VOBA-1610 file (N, C-alpha, C; in pm, whole numbers, padded with zeros to 5 digits, always signed):
BEGIN
Met+00109-23407-09402Met+00130-23494-09287Met+00135-23640-09333His+00234-23713-09287His+00245-23854-09324His+00135-23933-09253Pro+00074-24031-09321Pro-00036-24107-09258Pro+00001-24177-09128Asn+00130-24212-09113Asn+00174-24279-08990Asn+00248-24185-08895Asp+00239-24056-08920Asp+00300-23958-08831Asp+00243-23976-08690Pro+00326-23964-08586Pro+00274-23978-08449Pro+00158-23885-08418Ile+00157-23766-08480Ile+00044-23675-08460Ile-00083-23738-08514Ala-00077-23786-08637Ala-00195-23848-08699Ala-00243-23968-08618Gln-00148-24045-08565Gln-00185-24168-08497Gln-00256-24145-08364Arg-00254-24021-08313Arg-00330-23993-08190Arg-00479-23974-08219Phe-00513-23951-08342Phe-00653-23929-08379Phe-00719-24060-08418Pro-00853-24066-08408Pro-00945-23964-08356Pro-00927-23942-08205Leu-00942-23817-08164Leu-00936-23779-08024Leu-01078-23754-07975Val-01131-23850-07901Val-01269-23842-07852Val-01266-23866-07701Ala-01331-23779-07626Ala-01331-23789-07480Ala-01429-23896-07434Arg-01406-24016-07483Arg-01490-24130-07449Arg-01433-24196-07324Pro-01511-24207-07216Pro-01456-24263-07092Pro-01399-24403-07112Arg-01286-24428-07049Arg-01224-24560-07052Arg-01164-24584-06914Pro-01141-24710-06877Pro-01087-24738-06744Pro-00953-24667-06723Ala-00931-24622-06601Ala-00804-24560-06566Ala-00696-24667-06551Cys-00572-24623-06537Cys-00460-24715-06520Cys-00382-24678-06395Pro-00434-24715-06277Pro-00361-24691-06153Pro-00250-24794-06136Pro-00168-24784-06031Pro-00065-24885-06006Pro-00125-25026-06003Leu-00046-25124-06046Leu-00096-25259-06069Leu-00164-25319-05946Thr-00100-25311-05831Thr-00159-25371-05711Thr-00294-25309-05679Glu-00301-25178-05686Glu-00428-25107-05662Glu-00534-25148-05764Arg-00491-25164-05887Arg-00583-25199-05996Arg-00643-25338-05975Val-00561-25434-05937Val-00610-25571-05916Val-00704-25575-05796His-00666-25510-05687His-00752-25512-05568His-00885-25443-05595Ala-00885-25338-05677Ala-01011-25271-05711Ala-01102-25365-05789Leu-01045-25447-05877Leu-01126-25543-05953Leu-01184-25650-05861Leu-01105-25694-05765Leu-01156-25794-05671Leu-01270-25735-05587Asp-01254-25612-05543Asp-01361-25546-05467Asp-01487-25531-05552Leu-01470-25494-05678Leu-01585-25477-05767Leu-01655-25610-05791Ala-01578-25717-05805Ala-01637-25850-05825Ala-01719-25891-05703Arg-01669-25863-05585Arg-01742-25899-05462Arg-01869-25816-05449Thr-01861-25688-05485Thr-01980-25603-05482Thr-02085-25656-05580Ala-02041-25693-05699Ala-02134-25748-05799Ala-02201-25874-05748Ala-02125-25958-05679Ala-02181-26083-05626Ala-02285-26054-05518Arg-02253-25961-05429Arg-02347-25927-05320Arg-02476-25869-05375Gln-02464-25789-05479Gln-02581-25719-05533Gln-02645-25791-05651Asn-02594-25911-05682Asn-02646-25987-05798Asn-02649-25899-05923Asp-02536-25835-05951Asp-02529-25735-06057Asp-02440-25785-06172Pro-02499-25838-06279Pro-02417-25888-06390Pro-02345-25778-06467Thr-02397-25656-06463Thr-02330-25546-06533Thr-02195-25517-06470Arg-02192-25508-06336Arg-02063-25488-06268Arg-01972-25610-06288Ala-02031-25729-06287Ala-01950-25849-06309Ala-01886-25846-06448Ser-01960-25799-06547Ser-01905-25786-06681Ser-01793-25683-06686Ala-01809-25575-06610Ala-01703-25474-06605Ala-01574-25533-06551Val-01586-25622-06452Val-01467-25690-06398Val-01399-25771-06507Tyr-01477-25848-06581Tyr-01420-25929-06689Tyr-01353-25840-06795Asn-01423-25736-06838Asn-01368-25647-06941Asn-01239-25582-06896Gln-01239-25532-06773Gln-01121-25462-06723Gln-01007-25558-06691Ser-01039-25682-06655Ser-00935-25782-06632Ser-00864-25816-06762Ala-00941-25830-06870Ala-00881-25858-07001Ala-00795-25741-07046Leu-00843-25619-07022Leu-00765-25501-07058Leu-00635-25497-06979Leu-00643-25526-06850Leu-00524-25528-06766Leu-00422-25628-06820Ala-00469-25749-06853Ala-00378-25850-06906Ala-00312-25802-07035Ser-00389-25740-07122Ser-00333-25687-07246Ser-00232-25577-07218Asp-00264-25488-07123Asp-00171-25380-07087Asp-00037-25434-07038Leu-00042-25545-06967Leu+00081-25603-06913Leu+00163-25675-07020Gly+00103-25696-07137Gly+00171-25772-07241Gly+00146-25920-07231Leu+00024-25957-07185Leu-00015-26098-07169Leu-00138-26124-07256Pro-00123-26126-07388Pro-00240-26139-07476Pro-00312-26272-07464Thr-00239-26379-07432Thr-00305-26510-07418Thr-00403-26508-07301Leu-00361-26451-07189Leu-00450-26439-07074Leu-00568-26348-07108Ala-00543-26240-07179Ala-00651-26149-07217Ala-00754-26220-07303Arg-00708-26297-07400Arg-00802-26370-07487Arg-00880-26475-07408Asp-00814-26543-07316Asp-00883-26645-07236Asp-00995-26582-07154Leu-00969-26466-07095Leu-01072-26398-07017Leu-01188-26355-07106Cys-01159-26310-07226Cys-01267-26272-07320Cys-01353-26393-07355His-01291-26508-07381His-01368-26628-07416His-01455-26674-07299Arg-01401-26671-07179Arg-01479-26711-07062Arg-01598-26617-07041His-01573-26489-07059His-01678-26388-07042His-01791-26410-07143Ala-01754-26429-07269Ala-01856-26451-07373Ala-01937-26576-07344Asp-01871-26683-07304Asp-01941-26809-07279Asp-02041-26796-07164Ala-02008-26716-07064Ala-02097-26700-06949Ala-02233-26646-06992Tyr-02236-26567-07098Tyr-02362-26512-07148Tyr-02423-26593-07262Leu-02341-26630-07360Leu-02396-26689-07482Leu-02462-26823-07458Arg-02426-26894-07352Arg-02492-27022-07323Arg-02638-27000-07283Ala-02677-26873-07254Ala-02812-26843-07207Ala-02900-26779-07315Cys-02855-26775-07439Cys-02936-26715-07546Cys-03069-26790-07564Pro-03175-26716-07603Pro-03181-26574-07639Pro-03180-26484-07516Leu-03122-26366-07531Leu-03098-26276-07419Leu-03175-26145-07433Pro-03205-26080-07320Pro-03256-25942-07326Pro-03150-25852-07391Gly-03191-25736-07439Gly-03101-25650-07514Gly-02973-25616-07441Gln-02984-25571-07315Gln-02864-25529-07243Gln-02772-25647-07216Ser-02828-25763-07186Ser-02746-25882-07164Ser-02676-25924-07294Ala-02745-25909-07407Ala-02683-25943-07535Ala-02565-25851-07565Ile-02579-25724-07531Ile-02467-25631-07548Ile-02350-25674-07460Arg-02380-25709-07335Arg-02274-25758-07246Arg-02207-25883-07303Ala-02286-25968-07370Ala-02232-26091-07429Ala-02135-26061-07542Leu-02162-25953-07616Leu-02080-25920-07732Leu-01960-25832-07698Glu-01961-25771-07580Glu-01847-25688-07541Glu-01715-25765-07547Pro-01706-25887-07493Pro-01579-25959-07503Pro-01542-25998-07646Val-01642-26017-07731Val-01614-26046-07873Val-01552-25923-07938Val-01606-25806-07906Val-01548-25681-07955Val-01407-25663-07898Asn-01389-25699-07772Asn-01256-25685-07711Asn-01153-25774-07780Leu-01195-25889-07829Leu-01103-25974-07905Leu-01058-25903-08033Ala-01150-25832-08096Ala-01112-25754-08214Ala-01013-25644-08175Arg-01035-25580-08061Arg-00942-25476-08016Arg-00804-25533-07986Leu-00800-25655-07936Leu-00671-25720-07914Leu-00598-25740-08047His-00672-25772-08151His-00611-25785-08283His-00553-25652-08329Ile-00624-25541-08303Ile-00573-25409-08341Ile-00443-25381-08267Arg-00441-25410-08138Arg-00319-25388-08060Arg-00202-25471-08113Ala-00234-25589-08165Ala-00129-25678-08216Ala-00090-25645-08360Gly-00152-25543-08418Gly-00119-25504-08555Gly-00196-25579-08661Asn-00302-25649-08620Asn-00383-25726-08715Asn-00515-25653-08743Gly-00504-25533-08794Gly-00622-25450-08813Gly-00724-25507-08909Asp-00678-25570-09016Asp-00773-25625-09114Asp-00856-25737-09053Thr-00791-25822-08972Thr-00865-25929-08904Thr-00967-25870-08808Ala-00926-25768-08734Ala-01017-25704-08638Ala-01139-25647-08708Arg-01116-25574-08816Arg-01228-25511-08886Arg-01321-25616-08945Gln-01265-25724-08998Gln-01349-25829-09055Gln-01435-25894-08948His-01379-25914-08829His-01458-25970-08719His-01576-25879-08686Leu-01550-25748-08681Leu-01658-25654-08649Leu-01763-25651-08758Leu-01720-25654-08884Leu-01816-25655-08995Leu-01901-25781-08994Thr-01837-25895-08967Thr-01910-26023-08961Thr-02013-26020-08849Leu-01974-25968-08735Leu-02065-25961-08621Leu-02182-25868-08650Tyr-02154-25753-08708Tyr-02260-25656-08740Tyr-02357-25713-08842Glu-02305-25781-08943Glu-02390-25841-09046Glu-02479-25949-08985Ala-02423-26030-08895Ala-02501-26137-08833Ala-02614-26082-08748Val-02585-25979-08670Val-02689-25918-08587Val-02795-25851-08674Ser-02753-25791-08784Ser-02846-25721-08873Ser-02938-25817-08947Thr-02891-25939-08973Thr-02966-26033-09058Thr-03019-26155-08982Asn-03003-26155-08849Asn-03051-26268-08768Asn-02989-26401-08813Thr-02857-26401-08833Thr-02789-26523-08875Thr-02679-26558-08776Asp-02636-26684-08782Asp-02525-26728-08698Asp-02396-26661-08744Ala-02302-26647-08650Ala-02169-26594-08684Ala-02063-26671-08608Gln-01951-26692-08672Gln-01837-26755-08607Gln-01724-26653-08603Ile-01694-26606-08483Ile-01588-26506-08464Ile-01473-26577-08393Gly-01374-26618-08471Gly-01269-26702-08412Gly-01330-26832-08366Ser-01312-26864-08238Ser-01370-26987-08183Ser-01502-26962-08111Ile-01555-26840-08120Ile-01680-26806-08051Ile-01796-26813-08151Ala-01896-26892-08117Ala-02016-26904-08200Ala-02123-26812-08146Val-02164-26715-08226Val-02272-26623-08189Val-02397-26671-08261Pro-02501-26715-08187Pro-02618-26774-08251Pro-02710-26670-08314Ala-02787-26714-08413Ala-02886-26626-08474Ala-02988-26579-08371Arg-03024-26669-08279Arg-03118-26633-08172Arg-03044-26568-08056Leu-02971-26462-08086Leu-02895-26392-07982Leu-02987-26322-07884Thr-03094-26261-07936Thr-03181-26179-07853Thr-03321-26239-07843Ala-03391-26195-07739Ala-03524-26250-07712Ala-03631-26188-07801Thr-03615-26061-07838Thr-03718-25992-07917Thr-03654-25910-08028Thr-03736-25867-08121Thr-03689-25780-08230Thr-03638-25648-08175Glu-03706-25593-08075Glu-03663-25467-08015Glu-03527-25484-07947Asp-03506-25598-07880Asp-03376-25624-07819Asp-03267-25626-07925Arg-03295-25692-08036Arg-03196-25700-08144Arg-03167-25561-08200Arg-03268-25477-08210Arg-03249-25341-08261Arg-03155-25263-08168Lys-03170-25281-08038Lys-03082-25213-07943Lys-02937-25260-07960Val-02921-25391-07978Val-02786-25445-07995Val-02724-25392-08124Arg-02803-25389-08229Arg-02752-25342-08359Arg-02710-25195-08351Thr-02787-25113-08282Thr-02752-24971-08267Thr-02620-24956-08193Trp-02605-25032-08085Trp-02479-25028-08009Trp-02363-25075-08096Leu-02384-25183-08168Leu-02277-25241-08249Leu-02238-25148-08364Trp-02333-25070-08413Trp-02302-24972-08518Trp-02199-24871-08468Thr-02215-24822-08345Thr-02119-24726-08291Thr-01982-24790-08275Val-01981-24917-08234Val-01854-24989-08220Val-01787-25006-08356Leu-01866-25046-08456Leu-01812-25068-08590Leu-01753-24939-08647Leu-01821-24827-08625Leu-01768-24700-08674Leu-01633-24669-08610Ala-01629-24671-08476Ala-01508-24627-08405Ala-01394-24728-08419Asp-01421-24854-08387Asp-01313-24954-08386Asp-01279-25003-08526Gly-01379-25008-08615Gly-01350-25043-08753Gly-01260-24940-08818Ala-01287-24812-08791Ala-01200-24706-08843Ala-01062-24714-08781Arg-01057-24739-08650Arg-00926-24745-08582Arg-00840-24859-08636Ala-00905-24969-08675Ala-00831-25080-08733Ala-00757-25037-08860Leu-00813-24940-08931Leu-00752-24890-09054Leu-00656-24775-09029Thr-00695-24681-08942Thr-00607-24566-08916Thr-00478-24609-08848Ala-00484-24716-08768Ala-00362-24767-08703Ala-00259-24812-08806Gln-00306-24842-08927Gln-00216-24880-09036Gln-00184-24761-09127Gly-00234-24643-09091Gly-00212-24526-09174Gly-00304-24518-09294Arg-00411-24596-09294Arg-00501-24603-09410Arg-00621-24510-09387Trp-00595-24381-09392Trp-00697-24283-09358Trp-00808-24276-09462Asn-00775-24285-09588Asn-00879-24282-09691Asn-00968-24405-09683Asp-00908-24521-09656Asp-00988-24642-09638Asp-01078-24629-09516Ala-01025-24567-09411Ala-01106-24546-09290Ala-01224-24454-09320Leu-01199-24351-09400Leu-01307-24259-09437Leu-01413-24331-09520Thr-01369-24415-09612Thr-01464-24493-09692Thr-01548-24583-09603His-01482-24647-09506His-01552-24734-09410His-01660-24654-09336Ile-01626-24536-09290Ile-01721-24454-09214Ile-01834-24405-09303Glu-01801-24364-09425Glu-01905-24317-09517Glu-02002-24430-09554Glu-01950-24551-09569Glu-02037-24665-09601Glu-02138-24690-09490His-02102-24653-09368His-02192-24675-09255His-02252-24544-09203Arg-02248-24441-09289Arg-02315-24313-09262Arg-02274-24255-09126Gly-02144-24242-09107Gly-02097-24200-08975Gly-02010-24076-08971Val-02005-23997-09080Val-01919-23878-09076Val-01977-23774-08981Gly-02102-23738-08997Gly-02168-23646-08904Gly-02116-23504-08915Lys-02178-23414-08839Lys-02141-23273-08841Lys-02060-23233-08718Arg-02070-23312-08610Arg-01994-23280-08489Arg-01854-23341-08499Met-01763-23294-08412Met-01624-23336-08418Met-01603-23467-08341Leu-01670-23572-08392Leu-01656-23706-08334Leu-01568-23790-08427Asp-01568-23921-08407Asp-01476-24009-08481Asp-01480-23983-08631Gly-01601-23987-08689Gly-01613-23980-08833Gly-01559-23852-08892Arg-01594-23739-08834Arg-01549-23611-08891Arg-01398-23593-08872Gln-01346-23640-08760Gln-01201-23631-08740Gln-01126-23715-08843Val-01178-23834-08873Val-01115-23917-08976Val-01118-23846-09110Ala-01229-23780-09141Ala-01239-23706-09268Ala-01135-23595-09275Val-01115-23523-09165Val-01015-23415-09163Val-00875-23473-09181Leu-00845-23581-09109Leu-00711-23641-09120Leu-00688-23702-09258Ala-00793-23757-09318Ala-00779-23810-09454Ala-00737-23699-09549Ala-00791-23579-09529Ala-00753-23465-09612Ala-00610-23420-09582Leu-00576-23410-09455Leu-00442-23362-09418Leu-00332-23459-09462Thr-00361-23589-09457Thr-00259-23688-09494Thr-00249-23708-09645Thr-00335-23641-09721Thr-00323-23643-09867Thr-00293-23503-09920Asp-00235-23421-09832Asp-00191-23286-09870Asp-00304-23201-09928Asp-00418-23206-09861Asp-00532-23125-09904Asp-00585-23043-09786Pro-00502-22949-09736Pro-00546-22870-09620Pro-00668-22784-09649Ala-00690-22749-09776Ala-00808-22667-09809Ala-00937-22744-09781His-00940-22871-09818His-01060-22952-09790His-01074-22974-09640Ala-00961-22996-09572Ala-00966-23010-09426Ala-01025-22885-09363Ala-00984-22768-09413Ala-01036-22642-09360Ala-01186-22629-09384Asp-01232-22672-09500Asp-01376-22668-09528Asp-01454-22755-09429Leu-01401-22873-09400Leu-01466-22962-09304Leu-01470-22898-09166Leu-01362-22835-09127Leu-01356-22771-08995Leu-01453-22654-08987His-01460-22575-09093His-01553-22461-09094His-01699-22507-09087Gly-01727-22625-09140Gly-01864-22675-09141Gly-01901-22760-09022Thr-01812-22764-08923Thr-01837-22847-08804Thr-01936-22779-08710Thr-02029-22857-08660Thr-02125-22807-08561Thr-02063-22809-08423Pro-02063-22697-08350Pro-02006-22697-08215Pro-02078-22798-08125Gly-02001-22867-08045Gly-02058-22965-07953Gly-02015-22935-07812Glu-01969-23036-07742Glu-01922-23018-07605Glu-01790-22941-07605Pro-01751-22886-07489Pro-01626-22808-07484Pro-01504-22882-07537Trp-01493-23012-07507Trp-01377-23086-07555Trp-01375-23094-07707Glu-01494-23102-07770Glu-01500-23106-07916Glu-01447-22976-07975Gln-01477-22865-07909Gln-01431-22736-07959Gln-01279-22723-07949Val-01220-22783-07845Val-01074-22780-07833Val-01011-22866-07942Val-01069-22983-07967Val-01017-23069-08075Val-01029-22998-08209Thr-01141-22932-08233Thr-01158-22856-08358Thr-01052-22747-08370Ala-01027-22676-08260Ala-00925-22571-08263Ala-00786-22630-08288Cys-00760-22745-08230Cys-00631-22811-08249Cys-00613-22854-08395Leu-00717-22915-08452Leu-00710-22955-08593Leu-00699-22834-08685Thr-00766-22725-08648Thr-00755-22603-08727Thr-00611-22552-08727Ala-00546-22559-08611Ala-00405-22517-08602Ala-00316-22607-08687Leu-00342-22737-08685Leu-00265-22830-08769Leu-00289-22801-08917Cys-00411-22763-08949Cys-00445-22729-09087Cys-00370-22603-09132His-00366-22502-09046His-00290-22379-09078His-00142-22411-09097Arg-00092-22499-09010Arg+00050-22534-09020Arg+00078-22607-09151Ala-00013-22699-09189Ala+00005-22774-09314Ala+00002-22681-09435Ala-00079-22576-09425Ala-00090-22479-09535Ala+00014-22368-09524Gln+00104-22382-09424Gln+00210-22283-09399Gln+00152-22145-09371Gln+00038-22145-09301Gln-00026-22019-09261Gln+00003-21995-09113Thr+00130-21988-09079Thr+00168-21980-08938Thr+00120-21852-08871Ala+00097-21749-08951Ala+00049-21622-08892Ala-00091-21637-08834Asp-00164-21740-08880Asp-00300-21760-08832Asp-00307-21845-08705Leu-00192-21895-08661Leu-00192-21979-08542Leu-00212-21894-08417Asp-00312-21929-08337Asp-00337-21861-08209Asp-00307-21962-08099Val-00179-21983-08075Val-00136-22087-07982Val-00182-22058-07840Glu-00172-21933-07798Glu-00208-21899-07661Glu-00355-21931-07634Ser-00442-21900-07728Ser-00584-21930-07712Ser-00606-22080-07704Leu-00536-22156-07789Leu-00550-22301-07790Leu-00506-22361-07657Val-00395-22314-07605Val-00345-22364-07476Val-00443-22329-07364Gly-00499-22209-07370Gly-00597-22170-07269Gly-00720-22259-07271Met-00767-22292-07391Met-00882-22383-07404Met-00849-22520-07345Tyr-00728-22567-07374Tyr-00687-22699-07324Tyr-00681-22700-07172Lys-00623-22598-07113Lys-00607-22596-06967Lys-00741-22583-06896Ser-00841-22533-06966Ser-00974-22521-06905Ser-01045-22656-06897Leu-00995-22756-06969Leu-01054-22890-06967Leu-00983-22976-06864Glu-01029-22973-06742Glu-00967-23056-06637Glu-01014-23200-06656Pro-00922-23295-06672Pro-00963-23433-06699Pro-01019-23502-06576Asn-01097-23607-06600Asn-01137-23698-06492Asn-01066-23830-06518Pro-01074-23925-06424Pro-00999-24051-06442Pro-01033-24125-06570Gly-01152-24104-06625Gly-01191-24175-06746Gly-01141-24112-06875Thr-01085-23991-06866Thr-01040-23923-06988Thr-00891-23887-06983Ala-00815-23960-06903Ala-00672-23929-06888Ala-00598-23944-07020Val-00626-24049-07095Val-00556-24072-07222Val-00593-23963-07322Phe-00721-23933-07334Phe-00765-23825-07423Phe-00693-23696-07388Ser-00691-23661-07260Ser-00630-23535-07217Ser-00482-23531-07250Ser-00413-23642-07226Ser-00270-23647-07253Ser-00241-23634-07403Arg-00314-23709-07484Arg-00290-23706-07629Arg-00323-23570-07689Leu-00429-23508-07637Leu-00464-23374-07686Leu-00354-23275-07650Gly-00306-23279-07527Gly-00199-23188-07485Gly-00071-23208-07564Leu-00037-23334-07590Leu+00084-23363-07667Leu+00071-23316-07812Thr-00050-23323-07866Thr-00072-23274-08002Thr-00059-23122-08006Ile-00107-23055-07903Ile-00088-22910-07894Ile+00061-22877-07883Leu+00134-22960-07810Leu+00279-22943-07802Leu+00341-22954-07942Asp+00291-23045-08023Asp+00339-23058-08161Asp+00304-22936-08245Val+00186-22879-08220Val+00147-22757-08292Val+00248-22646-08263Ile+00287-22632-08136Ile+00385-22530-08099Ile+00520-22565-08160Gly+00562-22690-08140Gly+00676-22744-08211Gly+00813-22690-08176Ala+00828-22619-08065Ala+00959-22563-08032Ala+00967-22540-07881Asp+01089-22520-07834Asp+01114-22493-07693Asp+01083-22346-07666Thr+00958-22321-07629Thr+00915-22185-07596Thr+00853-22186-07457Ala+00829-22067-07405Ala+00766-22058-07274Ala+00628-22122-07276Thr+00555-22104-07385Thr+00422-22164-07397Thr+00432-22315-07400Ala+00527-22368-07475Ala+00545-22513-07481Ala+00581-22568-07344Arg+00664-22497-07270Arg+00701-22545-07136Arg+00579-22548-07044Arg+00490-22450-07058Arg+00368-22450-06976Arg+00283-22573-07007Val+00273-22609-07134Val+00196-22728-07172Val+00261-22853-07115Ala+00393-22863-07125Ala+00463-22981-07074Ala+00444-22994-06923Ile+00452-22883-06853Ile+00432-22886-06707Ile+00289-22928-06674Glu+00193-22881-06753Glu+00053-22920-06732Glu+00034-23070-06758Leu+00099-23123-06860Leu+00090-23267-06889Leu+00148-23348-06774His+00259-23302-06719His+00319-23370-06603His+00225-23363-06483Arg+00167-23245-06461Arg+00077-23228-06346Arg-00042-23323-06355Arg-00100-23333-06473Arg-00218-23418-06489Arg-00184-23565-06470Ala-00072-23609-06526Ala-00034-23751-06512Ala-00006-23786-06367Thr+00064-23698-06295Thr+00099-23729-06157Thr-00021-23711-06063Lys-00106-23615-06092Lys-00225-23597-06008Lys-00314-23720-06013Gln-00331-23776-06132Gln-00417-23893-06147Gln-00342-24024-06126Asn-00208-24016-06121Asn-00126-24136-06102Asn-00162-24241-06206Asp-00172-24197-06331Asp-00223-24281-06438Asp-00111-24326-06531Gly-00098-24458-06546Gly+00008-24514-06628Gly-00004-24482-06775Tyr-00129-24478-06826Tyr-00147-24445-06967Tyr-00095-24305-06997Ala-00131-24208-06913Ala-00088-24070-06935Ala+00063-24058-06923Ala+00121-24127-06824Ala+00267-24123-06807Ala+00338-24180-06930Leu+00285-24290-06983Leu+00346-24352-07101Leu+00338-24260-07222Glu+00221-24199-07244Glu+00207-24106-07356Glu+00308-23993-07346Asn+00323-23938-07226Asn+00419-23829-07206Asn+00561-23871-07240Leu+00602-23986-07186Leu+00741-24030-07201Leu+00775-24068-07345Arg+00674-24098-07425Arg+00698-24131-07566Arg+00722-24008-07652His+00699-23890-07597His+00703-23768-07678His+00838-23697-07661Pro+00917-23684-07767Pro+01050-23624-07755Pro+01049-23482-07700Leu+00954-23399-07743Leu+00954-23260-07697Leu+00916-23251-07550Phe+00823-23336-07505Phe+00792-23339-07362Phe+00918-23367-07282Asn+00993-23469-07323Asn+01115-23506-07249Asn+01220-23395-07254Ala+01222-23320-07364Ala+01319-23212-07376Ala+01283-23092-07289Leu+01155-23076-07260Leu+01109-22956-07189Leu+01102-22972-07038Val+01075-23094-06990Val+01058-23112-06846Val+01193-23142-06780Thr+01195-23134-06648Thr+01317-23162-06573Thr+01339-23312-06560Glu+01460-23350-06519Glu+01487-23492-06494Glu+01394-23546-06386Gly+01366-23465-06286Gly+01276-23509-06180Gly+01135-23533-06230Gln+01089-23451-06321Gln+00954-23470-06377Gln+00949-23593-06467Gln+01057-23617-06542Gln+01063-23742-06618Gln+01061-23862-06524Arg+01136-23852-06416Arg+01142-23962-06319Arg+01005-23988-06257Asp+00930-23884-06229Asp+00794-23902-06176Asp+00711-23989-06270Cys+00719-23959-06400Cys+00641-24036-06498Cys+00691-24179-06508Arg+00824-24197-06503Arg+00878-24333-06509Arg+00836-24415-06388Glu+00832-24352-06272Glu+00791-24424-06151Glu+00645-24467-06159Ile+00560-24381-06213Ile+00420-24420-06234Ile+00412-24537-06330Leu+00487-24528-06438Leu+00487-24635-06539Leu+00534-24767-06480Asp+00639-24762-06400Asp+00690-24884-06336Asp+00586-24944-06241Ala+00518-24858-06165Ala+00418-24908-06069Ala+00299-24970-06140Cys+00268-24921-06259Cys+00155-24975-06336Cys+00193-25099-06416Ala+00323-25121-06436Ala+00376-25243-06501Ala+00330-25258-06646Leu+00303-25148-06714Leu+00260-25158-06854Leu+00369-25223-06938Gly+00330-25328-07012Gly+00425-25399-07097Gly+00526-25483-07023Ala+00503-25510-06895Ala+00602-25585-06816Ala+00617-25729-06861Gly+00512-25785-06921Gly+00519-25923-06969Gly+00498-26027-06861Arg+00463-25985-06742Arg+00439-26080-06634Arg+00343-26020-06532Leu+00278-26110-06458Leu+00188-26073-06349Leu+00229-26156-06228Pro+00276-26091-06121Pro+00320-26167-06003Pro+00214-26268-05958Asp+00261-26383-05909Asp+00170-26494-05877Asp+00057-26453-05784Glu+00091-26375-05680Glu-00013-26340-05583Glu-00120-26251-05646Leu-00079-26162-05737Leu-00176-26077-05805Leu-00254-26155-05910Arg-00189-26251-05974Arg-00261-26335-06070Arg-00372-26413-06000Glu-00342-26465-05881Glu-00444-26539-05805Glu-00563-26449-05773Leu-00535-26326-05733Leu-00644-26233-05701Leu-00724-26197-05825Leu-00654-26176-05937Leu-00724-26142-06062Leu-00814-26257-06107Met-00764-26379-06099Met-00844-26493-06141Met-00959-26518-06043Ala-00938-26485-05917Ala-01048-26495-05820Ala-01158-26395-05854Ala-01118-26274-05893Ala-01216-26173-05934Ala-01294-26220-06056Ala-01223-26277-06154Ala-01289-26327-06274Ala-01383-26443-06241Gly-01338-26532-06153Gly-01422-26646-06115Gly-01549-26603-06043Thr-01535-26508-05951Thr-01652-26456-05880Thr-01749-26391-05978Ser-01696-26315-06073Ser-01781-26249-06172Ser-01849-26350-06263Asp-01778-26455-06299Asp-01836-26559-06384Asp-01957-26623-06315Arg-01941-26654-06189Arg-02052-26716-06114Arg-02169-26619-06100Thr-02140-26491-06082Thr-02247-26391-06071Thr-02327-26385-06201Ile-02257-26382-06313Ile-02327-26375-06443Ile-02412-26500-06464Arg-02356-26616-06439Arg-02429-26741-06464Arg-02549-26755-06370Arg-02537-26699-06251Arg-02648-26708-06155Arg-02760-26610-06189Thr-02724-26495-06242Thr-02823-26389-06263Thr-02874-26380-06407Val-02812-26452-06498Val-02857-26456-06637Val-02892-26601-06669Pro-03013-26644-06632Pro-03050-26785-06648Pro-03072-26823-06794Val-03057-26952-06821Val-03085-27005-06954Val-03235-26998-06977Arg-03276-26938-07089Arg-03419-26927-07120Arg-03467-27050-07195Gln-03594-27078-07179Gln-03655-27188-07255Gln-03668-27147-07401Arg-03603-27220-07490Arg-03610-27189-07633Arg-03743-27236-07691Arg-03799-27153-07777Arg-03927-27187-07839Arg-03906-27238-07980
//
């Protein structure tokens, strides 16, 4: 398997909840409603969610400058109040992490990974850090226990996003080295172990990939489907097509009904199974129909986009089913490069309300 093969680039496949992508107007109004709820309840966590999701929305539309501006405003709302309790410190660093993710989206994976490494080192050693134009002070947290909580959270971010910064460039062995350096391979089929399997497959070593798969500890149902999918890819790489149990794999996939937070995971997993089948068969058509059903049921732009990018999906579904996905994509405005003025005003109002909520509920502490 080539390191930049579209199949490889879907991994790691982890059912980690992420915001859904409904139609743009609905998405903006939901953020405004959430900001107002946060203000009424004096809830900085919800206010932070508004900021995070607003930056993601801007990035989805193809407006990276707006996304970066929202991240900087979000970080400033918290960092001016250091030292912070543990959870508030995590909220303060979320926009800094999001800036690294914006670099990954822009193809600047090395910059993104370096930002994450710098941040992790600073939190680990109680030192100042400069991440772009954001100054993260040594006195980020109020107590040693708070700092330990932040460091634990940041470790998971460094593993997942640091690896993604490398795998997005097709550098699977470098990603594996990164994960091993931070003791993150593990026995379950999470980010680290998936990277290890792909590192083997992309260096033409299906035997080692098979050993890793055989030694995997069963986890949640979705992990078992991913393991089965990787096992099928391993058999295919070793030209052991007689060992492929496609019907069983498809059955496992269909038993995993997605929720709004796992639409992208569900779509990418289904498309990878479509690649395992690799031909216009009745089984492949069932998978394509299921992918269409899930995207339209959830009305999710991310899922629709993933589907439309896949040649075999487009070859298997009807023109009407393709049109359904295109209509969802158009309504969500992914990559449109613009945000209508009235929606921009509402989005900035949501961000402004959230900013005031954070500043009101996270007071500046007296420094000792």
